[in-house]
Each structure stands twice: as C-alpha cells, then as structure tokens.
N, C-alpha and C positions, 0 to 999 in steps of 0.2 A: 570185317564186313563196314563200309561207308553206306550210313542213309541217307539218300538223298531224298528232300522232299521238294518236288516239283511242281511249283506255283504258276497255273498258267489258266487264263479265263477262254482262249479258244478250244474246245474240247479235240478237234484235231490235230492241230499244232500239240496238243497236251500228250495226246496218246501218241504220237511219231516221237517225240523227244523220248519218253517213258519207255518204249518200246527199244530208243536208238541205245541208249543207257543200260537197261536190263539186260542186255546181249554180255555183257562183262559181268562176269559172277560174283566179282569183290563187289557189286553195287548193290543196294536193295533200296529200291525207287517206287515211292509212292506219291499220288498224285490227288491234286484237289484244286480247286478255282479259291477266287478271294473269300467268299461266305464260311469255307471252310479250314482256313490257315491254324486257328487257334487249337480247334479240337484233334486236325492233324499231329500240330507239331507236341501236344500232351501225350499222343496216345504215341505217337513213335522216336519224341527227342531225337531229333534229325542231326546228321553230321552237317548237311548242310541243305542251306534253302536255296530252289535256283529259281529266279524268275527271271520274263522277259520284260525290259522298259519298255516295247512297243505295245503291251498288253491292254486295253481298255482297263481304266482302274489300278495302274501302276505303282501311281502314287498312293494309295490306301494300301494296298499290298505290304509297299516298301516300311511305310507307318506300322503295320501291323507287325510287320518280320521283325523289326528294329524292336518294340515293343516285348519279341518273347524270346529276343537271343540272349544269351550269356557271352558278354565279351572275355567277362574274364577269366572264365574256365575254357575259353575256346572252341565251346560249342555252338552247333548252330552257324556255322560261318556263312556268309551270304555273297552268293553267287550270280551274275546278271548276266544277260544275254544283251548285246545293244548295238548301237550304231556308231560310228564316229561321227559323223555329221550333225548327230546331237547332244553335244555338251552340257546343255542344262539335266536331259536325263542322266548324263554321268556323274553329272557332280549333286543329282539329288541320290544315286546310288552310294557315290563317295563320302555323302554326309549321313546318310544311313548307317555306313561301316560297310559295303562291300568290299570282300577282300580276291575277288575273282570278278573280272570282265573279259568277256567270251563274245568276239566279235559274229553277229548272230550269220552274217553273210559269208563266215569262210570255211575251211573243210569241219566236217564231223569228225574227222582223225586227231586222234587225242581227247577227245572230251572225258573218259571214264579215267585219264590220267591228271587231269585238271581237277576233277574231286576230289581223288584221292589227297593228292598235291594239297589243295586247301585245307581239306580237311584234317593232315596233319600240320596244320599251322602254318604251313604257308602261302604264299600269296602269287596271283598269276595278273596278266595282262595281255592281250593280242597285242602284236606290234601295231597296227592298225586302227587300233581305240587311244594307242600311248597320246597322239598331236590332238586329239578330241576330250580327253582328259586333262590336257595344259591347258587347253582353251576352258576349260569350264572354270577356271579360275579365275577368268576373265568375267563371268556373268555378275552382273549389279545387282539382280536380284537377290533377295534370301530363298533358303530354304522354301519357307512357308510362303511368301508372297508368290513362288514358280509355283508351288504346291495348288494353291489358289487359284493361279491364272490359267492353269493346266485345265483344272473345274470349271471354269468360264469356260478355256477354249471348246469342252464339251455341249455346251448351252444348258449350265446348271446353273438353279438362280442363286442366288444369294444365300437366301433361306437351304435351298438343300446344300449347297458348300458346306455351309456353318455346321447342318445337322452330323455332315459325312467326317466332317474333320472337329467335331466337337466345341466348335466357338460359336461366338453368338454371331448374330447378324452385324452388329457394330465392328467387329474386330475385323469380318470378311471386308465388309465395305473400306474400313484404313488398309487393310491390305492390300487392296485391287487400287485404291489411289497412291499407294507409295509405290505402284508397278507403274502405276501410268506416269508418275514424277519421273521416277528414273530410269525408262525406258525414252524419256521425252514426247509420249504420245499426246493425241490430242482427246482420249476417249480410252475407255474400254478395248473397243472394237481394235482400236488401232494400236494399244500396249500388246493384245495376240498376236497381231499381225507381223509387229517388229519384233516379237518374241521367236516368233517362229521361224521370220527371215533368217535370223541371228542363229539359229539352232539352240534356242535355250528350252525350246517345250516342242 
C-alpha cells in the first residue's frame, strides 16, 4: 500500500483529486491543507507528498514539505502538479527536491502508477513540462527571492512575509531589493510584473 498525503488549499480540488486517486486500491490517500501538513505527516508517514504549484500558499507548502521529508531514506517523496508555462514554480519544486512533475492540464490516466513509481524510488516528468523545467535553469532569481516576491505579489506586507518565512523585516527588504536589481525593474511592482511575464512567478 502506497500512502499519499495530498496537500491542497482548495477544498473542491482536494476532494476531487482524493476521489480520483482513492479509486486505486493500492493507494491510501489522506488530505490536508497547509495548516495540517506537519500533523498529518507525523500521523501517516506518507510515501508521497502531492501538492499543486498553483495553490494559494504553495511556497509555504513546499517549504513545510521539504522540512518534513526524509530524502536519505527515500520516504516522503515530493510530487507536484504543475504548468509548463511557469518555470519559476517548477524551479522552486526542483529546489525542494521534487521527484515527480505532473502536468495539471494533462490526462488523469496513469496518476496511480506515477505515485507508485515515485514511491518506489523512481522519477517522473510529463513531457509537456520538460521544456519549462529546462527554462527554470535560466531564472536569475534565487529560490528565496522568488518566494519573497511571490508573497509580495499576493499583496503581503514586508512584516507578514517576514513572519510567514521566519525572516527579519530587513532580510525581506534585502531579498526584494535583490529581485528588483536582478530583473532590471524600476520597483517592486515592476519586478513582480516582469517575473510574471517571464513565467518565474
């Protein structure tokens, strides 16, 4: 039996994905939102963490999952649902150690097989996401700069970003300044616009 912990902030999507995966009798699917990741992981010791990179708070979810996984033992592999036109999100998943990349606009057929393959130590990437993942290597911003900029793009203040990422306000301002400089932007809003335009956010 392969245990999958599905982390999704949108309840309808969460229920739909869980129903789809649970149709396979070899998968045990548990669901949670961002706030319940740690408790669910401790209770179920999942073979797979499955999350959606388009989810609200996906940056924090990736950070939380990364802190809980056991890469040396092979337990708790990270699999993400993604889009090929967002190389920045793919890069964040890669940096977090994702071993499975599934095109969220692709066919649902084969999802259980992918879960078992990755849980068994394998890797998977949908062909439609391969080019986006290659493009991710060209992103000029660091993982942390992207994370800070993503939260700023959602309208979060410097202090709330600092609280969410466990940083000081000054460190957040430094990351924002670096993002502005590296993108050649005029200000924070321009850096967000350019990053979205190039698919980094």
